[in-house]
C-alpha angles and dihedrals in degrees: 000000000000124000090252091050092048094050091044088050094054093049128080114253090249096050089047095055093047088055090050092060095074089033087065088074094051109028107013095164096069093047093050089045087057091059086072088074109103099186109130096228090051091049095048090050088065094063103083095044092048089049094055093042092054094043092053092044092049090048091049087051096050092047091055093056125103088243094062092044095079101013092124088060085076106090091215091064126077130169093276094050089046091055089050091048091049094049093048099041089040090053092051093046092048096048092044091050095045093055103033097044087040089056091047092053089045090055092049098049094044087051089058092047108271119153094199121119134243091258093064092044093054093043088054088054091047096055090041088063093064095102090049091049092047090049088068091059091052107035098041097054091043089050093051094042095049099037108022112175093012089067113115091004125117118249092010129139088270091073117084130035097344092051091046091052093053090046088051089054088054092048091049088054092051089051089051088052091055091051093052090050089058091048089046094053092045095048099037090052099033093233135147120247097261095058089040091054092044091056091048091050087053091049091050092048090053091048088048091054091047093053090045092054092051093044086057094053 
């Protein structure tokens, strides 16, 4: 038994999965391999970490939208209402992304011959979102510390090079999440890179089709 396996054996499933959240940034293969476990206690233990990850990732996503950029210019909004809006909208973004992208990945892997279920696919997506979720804990405090009252206001000091750099950090986190998604699919299904990328191309095609249908409505 390896050291990691021995440690995981001594921990409760819940504690083990909480420890795997930061481990996703450093050793993602072991985390995604653990998603092969079908024991119901182990599966249930993933619920709370995944809820937190998807909420933080959704909040990071909504705060990067043009809507949030000047939200405090609206006299009806103050800092408290902005925080409530971020929590609610972020929760919705995270939940929709978790299930819709999870379904697209499920479609892609099934098309390429996987026998894994929808639950595994969406959990791969969930843990792949860890870098995006972590970006909120880095970029938001930086933004508030540097720009203070100009944050989330149009024409403030947070526009320009500094704002672009912070946006670049968020985009880098999103790219990291995409890379983790590819690693997650490959490891969880035991595939080679060609099959993995084929499944992700199919997933992207389905997402594009969904977006196209909604755009036409």
